[in-house]
DRENLORO-882210 format. One record per atom (N, C-alpha, C): x, y, z; chain; residue in one letter. Coordinates in Angstrom, 3 decimals, padded with zeros to 6 digits. Atoms other than C-alpha are relative to their C-alpha. Layout:
DRENLORO-882210
         X         Y         Z  kette  rest
         X         Y         Z      A     A
...
This chain:
DRENLORO-882210
         X         Y         Z  kette  rest
   000.011   000.532   001.343      A     M
   011.913   004.056   013.075      A     M
  -001.310  -000.747  -000.251      A     M
   001.260   000.677   000.311      A     P
   008.625   002.944   011.480      A     P
   000.197  -001.500  -000.208      A     P
  -000.022   001.452   000.123      A     T
   007.805  -000.759   011.485      A     T
  -001.131  -000.429  -000.918      A     T
   001.025   000.547   000.881      A     E
   005.979  -002.542   008.681      A     E
  -000.424  -001.358   000.544      A     E
   000.523   001.250  -000.532      A     V
   003.740  -005.310   010.009      A     V
  -000.543  -000.866  -001.124      A     V
   000.551   000.656   001.178      A     L
   001.863  -006.228   006.859      A     L
   000.315   000.886  -001.201      A     L
  -000.291  -000.799   001.181      A     S
   002.406  -005.086   003.313      A     S
  -000.903   001.237  -000.046      A     S
   000.747  -001.252   000.055      A     G
   001.380  -001.434   003.253      A     G
  -000.512   000.500   001.322      A     G
   000.494  -000.406  -001.320      A     L
   000.645  -001.229   006.982      A     L
   001.181   000.177   000.948      A     L
  -001.136  -000.391  -000.819      A     W
   003.169   000.594   009.144      A     W
  -000.479   000.600   001.313      A     W
   000.271  -000.737  -001.223      A     F
   003.254   001.849   012.706      A     F
   001.296   000.620   000.495      A     F
  -001.164  -000.674  -000.542      A     G
   005.542   004.174   014.582      A     G
  -000.401   001.042   001.017      A     G
   000.199  -001.038  -001.020      A     S
   005.875   007.168   016.856      A     S
  -000.206   001.355  -000.652      A     S
   000.188  -001.360   000.488      A     I
   005.103   010.844   016.542      A     I
   001.314   000.573  -000.548      A     I
  -001.295  -000.474   000.490      A     D
   008.838   011.435   016.035      A     D
   000.279  -000.417  -001.439      A     D
  -000.197   000.446   001.376      A     D
   008.674   009.517   012.760      A     D
  -000.515   001.018  -001.017      A     D
   000.506  -001.034   000.897      A     L
   006.777   012.461   011.274      A     L
   001.101   000.987  -000.400      A     L
  -001.110  -000.904   000.301      A     K
   010.094   014.355   011.304      A     K
   000.837  -000.481  -001.176      A     K
  -000.754   000.577   001.113      A     H
   011.329   012.156   008.442      A     H
  -000.908  -000.159  -001.218      A     H
   000.973   000.041   001.098      A     P
   009.152   013.065   005.454      A     P
   000.418  -000.887  -001.178      A     P
  -000.435   000.861   001.110      A     M
   011.289   011.051   003.025      A     M
  -000.568  -001.411   000.143      A     M
   000.598   001.319  -000.224      A     F
   009.943   007.859   004.620      A     F
  -001.372  -000.070  -000.650      A     F
   001.361  -000.007   000.524      A     F
   006.411   008.831   003.619      A     F
  -000.013   000.019  -001.522      A     F
  -000.140   000.019   001.455      A     D
   007.517   009.507   000.054      A     D
   000.500  -001.363  -000.477      A     D
  -000.602   001.267   000.419      A     D
   009.652   006.375  -000.203      A     D
  -000.974  -001.164   000.092      A     D
   000.944   001.099  -000.212      A     M
   006.889   004.109   001.116      A     M
  -001.389   000.298  -000.569      A     M
   001.276  -000.408   000.617      A     S
   004.081   005.947  -000.734      A     S
  -001.151  -000.033   001.005      A     S
   001.044  -000.060  -001.028      A     I
   002.151   006.495   002.489      A     I
  -001.033   001.026  -000.431      A     I
   001.046  -000.940   000.391      A     N
  -001.185   008.050   001.597      A     N
  -001.123   000.110   001.028      A     N
   000.933  -000.127  -001.110      A     I
  -003.144   007.517   004.827      A     I
   000.810  -000.008   001.288      A     I
  -000.684  -000.090  -001.287      A     I
  -001.870   008.608   008.229      A     I
  -001.065   000.023   001.093      A     I
   000.934   000.093  -001.113      A     I
  -003.726   007.623   011.384      A     I
   000.722   000.481   001.250      A     I
  -000.583  -000.654  -001.163      A     N
  -002.932   009.848   014.361      A     N
  -000.775  -000.423   001.242      A     N
   000.644   000.440  -001.235      A     L
  -003.667   008.321   017.770      A     L
   000.343   000.910   001.173      A     L
  -000.361  -000.960  -001.044      A     T
  -002.338   011.333   019.709      A     T
  -000.987   001.151  -000.012      A     T
   000.837  -001.197   000.017      A     D
  -004.013   014.595   020.641      A     D
   000.731   001.178  -000.637      A     D
  -000.725  -001.032   000.758      A     C
  -001.414   016.555   018.629      A     C
  -000.543   000.033  -001.424      A     C
   000.552  -000.141   001.338      A     D
  -002.517   017.885   015.273      A     D
   001.082   000.327  -001.028      A     D
  -001.090  -000.258   000.935      A     Y
   000.861   018.003   013.526      A     Y
  -000.186  -000.848  -001.251      A     Y
   000.125   000.714   001.270      A     K
   000.736   017.046   009.844      A     K
   001.242   000.244  -000.844      A     K
  -001.128  -000.171   000.911      A     I
   003.534   016.431   007.400      A     I
  -000.493   000.755  -001.222      A     I
   000.343  -000.767   001.194      A     Q
   003.586   018.646   004.346      A     Q
   000.131  -000.893  -001.224      A     Q
   000.007   000.893   001.146      A     K
   002.672   016.119   001.702      A     K
  -001.391   000.014  -000.614      A     K
   001.289   000.011   000.689      A     K
  -000.063   016.292  -000.895      A     K
  -000.514  -001.425  -000.099      A     K
   000.660   001.291   000.197      A     N
  -002.514   013.464  -001.383      A     N
   000.149  -000.950   001.178      A     N
  -000.015   000.810  -001.217      A     V
  -002.376   012.256   002.198      A     V
  -001.290   000.262   000.754      A     V
   001.201  -000.108  -000.820      A     S
  -005.552   011.554   004.136      A     S
   000.387  -000.239   001.452      A     S
  -000.277   000.115  -001.432      A     Y
  -005.501   011.970   007.903      A     Y
  -001.237  -000.462   000.739      A     Y
   001.054   000.442  -000.905      A     I
  -007.579   010.161   010.481      A     I
   000.524   000.239   001.406      A     I
  -000.401  -000.273  -001.381      A     N
  -007.438   011.342   014.090      A     N
  -000.929  -000.723   000.962      A     N
   000.720   000.650  -001.085      A     L
  -008.490   009.180   017.025      A     L
   000.917   000.068   001.221      A     L
  -000.947  -000.238  -001.102      A     P
  -006.748   010.566   020.134      A     P
  -000.204  -000.951   001.184      A     P
   000.174   001.007  -001.047      A     L
  -006.602   007.410   022.242      A     L
   000.647   000.399   001.311      A     L
  -000.720  -000.348  -001.226      A     S
  -004.133   008.875   024.699      A     S
  -000.777   000.978   000.875      A     S
   000.787  -000.983  -000.753      A     S
  -006.708   011.480   025.778      A     S
  -001.256  -000.593   000.622      A     S
   001.250   000.604  -000.442      A     H
  -009.480   009.015   026.604      A     H
   000.254  -001.351   000.658      A     H
  -000.028   001.370  -000.469      A     N
  -010.226   005.801   028.394      A     N
  -000.151  -000.877  -001.229      A     N
  -000.016   000.756   001.245      A     I
  -009.353   003.412   025.602      A     I
  -001.163  -000.981  -000.108      A     I
   001.109   000.950   000.052      A     N
  -012.050   000.906   026.551      A     N
  -001.319   000.670  -000.347      A     N
   001.226  -000.712   000.356      A     S
  -014.726   003.592   026.131      A     S
  -000.064   000.276  -001.504      A     S
  -000.053  -000.245   001.439      A     L
  -013.615   003.946   022.496      A     L
  -000.026  -001.299  -000.802      A     L
  -000.026   001.319   000.647      A     R
  -014.057   000.257   021.669      A     R
  -000.666   000.010  -001.376      A     R
   000.707  -000.033   001.285      A     N
  -016.622   000.857   018.915      A     N
   000.764   000.806  -001.045      A     N
  -000.790  -000.813   000.936      A     M
  -014.486   003.588   017.356      A     M
   001.243  -000.757  -000.470      A     M
  -001.189   000.773   000.356      A     I
  -011.447   001.315   017.417      A     I
  -000.358  -001.090  -001.004      A     I
   000.422   001.024   000.954      A     F
  -013.355  -001.463   015.654      A     F
  -000.365   000.619  -001.348      A     F
   000.278  -000.698   001.262      A     K
  -014.583   001.049   013.053      A     K
   001.304   000.389  -000.690      A     K
  -001.306  -000.324   000.570      A     L
  -010.978   002.143   012.573      A     L
   000.616  -001.243  -000.637      A     L
  -000.492   001.254   000.590      A     A
  -010.010  -001.506   011.987      A     A
  -000.712  -000.280  -001.325      A     A
   000.748   000.153   001.259      A     D
  -012.769  -001.671   009.340      A     D
   000.554   000.931  -001.064      A     D
  -000.544  -000.979   000.939      A     N
  -011.397   001.476   007.728      A     N
   001.362  -000.455  -000.531      A     N
  -001.309   000.506   000.414      A     I
  -007.881   000.021   007.660      A     I
  -000.184  -001.133  -001.004      A     I
   000.250   001.132   000.898      A     H
  -009.194  -003.170   006.077      A     H
  -000.482   000.470  -001.366      A     H
   000.547  -000.483   001.267      A     N
  -011.198  -001.332   003.434      A     N
   001.042   000.726  -000.843      A     N
  -001.030  -000.722   000.743      A     N
  -008.183   000.780   002.505      A     N
   001.170  -000.879  -000.425      A     N
  -001.099   000.895   000.375      A     L
  -005.710  -002.107   002.366      A     L
  -000.401  -001.069  -000.999      A     L
   000.406   001.160   000.787      A     K
  -007.794  -004.693   000.546      A     K
   000.224   000.157  -001.501      A     K
  -000.222  -000.179   001.439      A     D
  -007.339  -003.132  -002.894      A     D
   001.484   000.142  -000.352      A     D
  -001.437  -000.095   000.238      A     G
  -003.569  -002.807  -002.476      A     G
   000.475   001.347  -000.511      A     G
  -000.364  -001.310   000.534      A     L
  -003.616   000.843  -003.544      A     L
   000.440   000.988   001.072      A     L
  -000.304  -000.931  -001.083      A     N
  -003.082   002.415  -000.134      A     N
   001.096  -000.548   000.904      A     N
  -001.004   000.313  -001.005      A     N
  -000.226   002.476   002.339      A     N
  -000.311   000.856   001.213      A     N
   000.485  -000.652  -001.214      A     I
  -001.091   003.335   005.919      A     I
   001.105   000.038   001.051      A     I
  -000.907  -000.168  -001.132      A     F
   001.045   004.706   008.742      A     F
  -000.838   000.392   001.203      A     F
   000.734  -000.262  -001.234      A     I
  -000.419   004.583   012.264      A     I
   001.022   000.392   001.059      A     I
  -000.964  -000.391  -001.023      A     Y
   001.316   006.476   015.039      A     Y
  -000.663   000.432   001.302      A     Y
   000.344  -000.488  -001.327      A     C
   001.062   007.175   018.746      A     C
   001.251   000.710   000.521      A     C
  -001.139  -000.772  -000.502      A     Y
   003.438   009.075   021.013      A     Y
   001.314  -000.770  -000.082      A     Y
  -001.269   000.725  -000.029      A     N
   006.053   006.379   021.542      A     N
   000.088  -001.116  -001.037      A     N
  -000.002   001.033   001.032      A     G
   005.058   003.942   018.789      A     G
   000.057  -001.420   000.540      A     G
  -000.171   001.315  -000.616      A     L
   005.057   001.053   021.235      A     L
  -001.254  -000.562   000.640      A     L
   001.199   000.484  -000.691      A     I
   001.556   000.819   022.716      A     I
  -001.235   000.104  -000.892      A     I
   001.291  -000.166   000.678      A     F
  -001.453   002.303   020.931      A     F
   000.034  -000.337  -001.485      A     F
  -000.025   000.315   001.440      A     S
  -000.367   002.064   017.296      A     S
   000.114  -001.510  -000.239      A     S
   000.023   001.450   000.195      A     P
   000.585  -001.639   017.595      A     P
  -001.308  -000.641   000.484      A     P
   001.276   000.524  -000.489      A     L
  -002.619  -002.221   019.585      A     L
  -001.058   000.057  -001.100      A     L
   000.972  -000.131   001.095      A     I
  -004.732  -000.930   016.680      A     I
   000.267  -001.045  -001.071      A     I
  -000.338   001.018   000.993      A     I
  -002.868  -003.217   014.308      A     I
  -000.374  -001.386   000.532      A     I
   000.414   001.265  -000.595      A     G
  -003.472  -006.095   016.729      A     G
  -001.498  -000.226  -000.121      A     G
   001.456   000.094   000.147      A     V
  -007.209  -005.389   016.740      A     V
  -000.353  -000.320  -001.450      A     V
   000.226   000.249   001.428      A     Y
  -007.136  -005.282   012.929      A     Y
   000.342  -001.453  -000.359      A     Y
  -000.428   001.356   000.344      A     M
  -005.236  -008.581   012.693      A     M
  -000.946  -001.055   000.574      A     M
   000.952   000.949  -000.587      A     I
  -007.641  -010.361   015.049      A     I
  -001.312   000.016  -000.787      A     I
   001.292  -000.128   000.680      A     K
  -010.709  -009.027   013.249      A     K
   000.043  -000.533  -001.438      A     K
  -000.041   000.343   001.420      A     Y
  -009.517  -009.654   009.685      A     Y
   001.016  -001.080  -000.363      A     Y
  -000.961   001.059   000.268      A     G
  -006.788  -012.275   010.018      A     G
  -000.437  -001.280   000.687      A     G
   000.299   001.287  -000.634      A     S
  -006.762  -015.841   011.164      A     S
   000.911  -000.199   001.204      A     S
  -000.865   000.079  -001.167      A     I
  -004.982  -015.132   014.413      A     I
  -000.827   000.203   001.268      A     I
   000.648  -000.173  -001.286      A     T
  -005.890  -015.166   018.070      A     T
   000.688   001.125   000.761      A     T
  -000.599  -001.053  -000.817      A     K
  -005.203  -012.612   020.758      A     K
   001.358  -000.423   000.538      A     K
  -001.289   000.485  -000.482      A     Y
  -002.313  -014.802   021.887      A     Y
   001.098   000.146  -001.058      A     Y
  -000.962  -000.162   001.089      A     D
  -000.661  -014.457   018.467      A     D
   000.477   001.443  -000.139      A     D
  -000.296  -001.416   000.231      A     V
  -000.729  -010.642   018.484      A     V
   001.346   000.435   000.571      A     V
  -001.299  -000.458  -000.520      A     P
   002.170  -009.945   020.863      A     P
   001.187  -000.689  -000.673      A     P
  -001.090   000.748   000.637      A     V
   004.301  -012.661   019.242      A     V
   000.303   000.571  -001.386      A     V
  -000.183  -000.539   001.355      A     I
   003.746  -011.338   015.725      A     I
   000.581   001.402   000.050      A     I
  -000.472  -001.381  -000.067      A     L
   004.225  -007.698   016.680      A     L
   001.421   000.085   000.532      A     L
  -001.365  -000.016  -000.541      A     K
   007.331  -008.404   018.744      A     K
   001.009  -000.573  -001.000      A     K
  -000.904   000.508   001.031      A     S
   008.793  -010.329   015.807      A     S
   000.376   001.110  -000.985      A     S
  -000.266  -001.147   000.881      A     K
   008.598  -007.058   013.857      A     K
   000.750   001.107   000.724      A     K
  -000.643  -001.035  -000.812      A     N
   009.673  -004.743   016.686      A     N
  -000.006  -000.478   001.449      A     N
  -000.099   000.610  -001.327      A     N
   010.917  -006.265   019.937      A     N
  -000.285   000.975   001.141      A     N
   000.222  -000.997  -001.045      A     D
   010.377  -002.993   021.862      A     D
  -001.468   000.229   000.336      A     D
   001.442  -000.216  -000.196      A     I
   006.570  -003.171   021.663      A     I
  -000.399  -000.333   001.437      A     I
   000.447   000.141  -001.383      A     L
   004.869  -002.798   025.046      A     L
  -001.470  -000.388   000.057      A     L
   001.397   000.402   000.043      A     I
   001.625  -004.627   024.379      A     I
  -000.154  -001.370   000.636      A     I
   000.313   001.263  -000.656      A     S
   000.113  -007.387   026.485      A     S
  -001.491  -000.257  -000.179      A     S
   001.419   000.310   000.198      A     I
  -003.143  -009.186   025.828      A     I
  -000.800   000.224   001.264      A     I
   000.712  -000.196  -001.269      A     D
  -004.022  -008.881   029.510      A     D
  -000.333   001.451   000.281      A     D
   000.249  -001.418  -000.219      A     D
  -003.901  -005.080   029.353      A     D
  -001.272   000.494  -000.699      A     D
   001.136  -000.465   000.806      A     Y
  -006.735  -004.797   026.798      A     Y
  -000.967  -001.154  -000.305      A     Y
   000.849   001.165   000.248      A     P
  -009.127  -007.742   027.273      A     P
  -001.277   000.322  -000.786      A     P
   001.211  -000.363   000.735      A     N
  -012.092  -005.819   025.800      A     N
   000.274   000.272  -001.470      A     N
  -000.329  -000.278   001.391      A     L
  -010.230  -005.089   022.575      A     L
   000.608  -001.206  -000.691      A     L
  -000.661   001.163   000.574      A     L
  -008.089  -008.146   022.009      A     L
  -000.729  -001.263   000.464      A     L
   000.773   001.184  -000.403      A     S
  -010.694  -010.876   022.198      A     S
  -000.379  -000.821  -001.194      A     S
């Protein structure tokens, strides 16, 4: 089940793509795929961004991840876009990207990230110690 962290910013798993009504109901118009699968829902007016984190050493993609956080910020700041970010299980990489975004553009620290994300979805498997180069 998709989790909304901030207004218009959702994360979930690849299985959430099997429920196209969610994307209509929440007016999702940007989907960020963090897997190496290229499955797309059949919906018009949806932009896709692919950054297959699961296929690479995540720390080697640090610059790309920060650029993705910039992209998320630029698309959310006008309030016209709704973004869904997904990884395979919806518990590691997609919340991690949101954590990077929140640190970069919010007034939170890396210690706040797991607390905030777990308050939205207690199953999240993210630890600040696992990604010291990203959550700083």
